[in-house]
N, C-alpha and C positions, 0 to 999 in steps of 0.2 A: 511559572516559565511555563510558556508552549512549544510544545515537542512533539513530533512526529519523526516514524522509522520506516523510511518506504525499502520495502523487500523486494529486488527486482524478479526474483523466481528461485528454485530452489524446493529440493524433499526438507519436509518438516521431520518426515516420520524415519525419513534417514538419516537424520541428523546431520543436514547438507546447510542447515544454517544456524547452527546450534551457537558459536560464536557471537554471530550479530545477537540471536534469543538472546543470552547472556549476557550482550548490552544494554539489551531492551529493558530487562528486568531488573541489571544497575544500575539502569538510570532512572528510576522510581524509589532508591536510596533506603528501599525497606527490607529487611528479610528476608517476609515471604506479602508480596504485593496481591492484590487482589487483581487477579488478571479476569476481563469478559473478554469470551470468545463470540466474533459473530460470524456464520458460516454460513448466510446467505446465499452467496455464489454459489456455493456448491450443492444447494440444494438441502442444506444442514442433513449434510453425512453425516452418518452414523458413526463409523468406522475415522474419517475424518475429525469429529469430534472426542471421539477415544484417543487417536494419533495426537494431536492436540493438548489434553488432559495429559497422556504419557508424557511430553516434551515438558509443558512449562509449570505441572502438574509435580509428577514427581522425581523428573528430571532436575527442574531448576527451581523448586519448592516453593510456588507460586499456591495460592486460593482462588482455584478456579472456576469461573462459573461458563454458565454461556447463555446466547440471546436469541432463541427460539421462536421465530415470526412465523413461519409456512406450518405448523406440524403441530401447532398447540392451541389452543382462544387463551389473549395475553393481554391485561388490559395495557390502557395507556401508561397508567400509574406504577405499574410494574416493569414496564419498558424503563422509564424514566428512575426508578430505583435503582434498576441493575446498571446503567449504565453512569448514572452520576454517585454512586458508590467504588468504583471499580480506580483503583490507580493506574491501569494498564488498559487499553481497547485493543484488542488484535482484532484484524476481518481477514478471513481465509481466504482462497483464489476459488475461481471460477466463475459464471456466468453475469459480468461488472451489468450489463442492462437489464438483466432480470433483477440484480441487487439492488441496484437506485430505484426499479419502478417501485421495491415492494418495500424501502426505506420511506420514501414517498407516504406511501399509504398509511403508513403506521410515525409517520414523526421522527423519524429515526436520523434524516438527515440533516434537523435543526438539532436534535437532541444533542449529536454527535459536536457540530460548531462549537455546541455552547458546552458542553464538557472541555474541549481543546481548550477554549478562554478560558477555564474554572482551572487550568493546567494539569488536565489529566491527560495523559500520554496517552501518544494514536500512533498505530503502527500496524502496518498488515504487508500482505504479499500478493504480489498478482494484480486481480483486479483490489485485495485488499491494500494495493498501494495507489493505483489510480484514481480511487475515491478520494483520495488526500486532494487532488493536482484539478485545475480549474478544468483540465480534459483528458483526455488518455485512447490510446490505439488500441483498441480491443479486440479482440476474435470473440467476441459475445454473439456471434450469428452462425459458428463451429456447434454449437451448444445446439441450433435451433433448427439447420438444415443440414440436408444431407450430401455431401461431395462438395455445390458448388456456392462457396461464401465468398467473403469479401472483410478485412477488417475495417472497421467503421469508428468512427471520433462516436465517444460517449462523454458528455455533460458531468464534470465531479463535482465535487463540494467546493473547490476555490479555494482551500486553507494555501497552496501555492499556485500564485499565478501561472502558471505553467504546462503546457503540454507533456505529459508522462506516455512512456513505451516502455513495460518491461519485457522481457527473456529475451532483451535485444541481442542475445549471443544465437540465436537463430536467425538465420539470415534469410528467410522472409519476411519477418517485420522488420530487418534493416532496409529491404528491398520499398520495401510498401511505406515506410513512413518517409523519406522525403519526400513523395506525392503530396502527401496529405499535410506535411510541412508547410509544403509552396502553395499547397492552396488556403492552408485557414491561420498563415504566418506569424507561428507564436513560436516559442521558444520554447525547445521540447529537454526535457529531459530524460534520457534512456538508461536505463540501468541494465547489467546483464543480472543472471540465475547467480545465488552466494556472495552476492554486493546489494548493497543497502547503504543511503542516504539518510543522516539524523539532521532534521532542520529543528535549531532550537533557537529560539527569539528571532535575532537576526544572522545568526551564524551558522553554517551546515559543515558537516565532515563525514567522509565516506568508511565505511567498513566494508570487512572481505571476510567472508572463508573459508576464502579460495582467492588465492595470491593474484591467480591468474583471471579472476572476475574485475570488469570496469563497469566505469559509467562515465556517459557524455554530456557533454553539454550542445547542442546541435541549433540553427539557425541560420536563417536566411541574412544574408548582408552584399551588400550592391550585387544583387539578383545571383550570386553565389551562395550555395549550402559550406555555413562550414561546422566543422566537427575537432572538439576541444574536450582530451580525455580529463576527467578528472582525479587527479593524484592526492589529495588533500584526505591521506589517510592517518596522516599524526599527527596533526592541529585544525582546528577550526578556522575557516575564514569568515568573509563577508558576505551575507546571501543577497545583496547588489549586485557582487560579482559573476553570482548566479542567473539570478534571474534580469539582467541587463545587457542590452546585444555592446 
């Protein structure tokens, strides 16, 4: 079973995404699944790691581990062991561009693709949702520049052949996605905070931790932008409907 949970955003520490997190854990069909947290995008924030361990470990009963690539020397064998021995991988938010660069240095990108094809559940929020797509609209420059920065397109792992925009409830992202979409002519999957899409083999389903949160398919058709709200939060629908114009 090839499964990805892409979460648009939300404060995990405030338990804003808790019902989604619970769905991720339940999808493993294990009482105490092994969950690997990858906090590369947040510069391996100790506070973020502590919050994750509290929610997925203490709250949801998982066996948690963390993959540190920046702050310690780690061997390629250890990286592979941590990823491949997991039931679930969860990627945290932050600087997507920096994360992807570090992953390539350690071959983590290829290992995650291999793990996904082997049935390990992939999940994550913001940068941790962008990474699973062909590309994503990222605020990585905001981590690197003071004041004057722009949203940029980042290449992901292409497990989902579309452009992804997290935090789509933010007005600034809504305004900037359309020009980027027009330039690259990709289908965009836009997800608001407290909303997620589960991709399972050839079907998909919406999960919400807030009933007001939404997800959209946005694309160019005959020179015009079309935006379709995705409302299948009670049933799975064919993935081809989401990824074709």
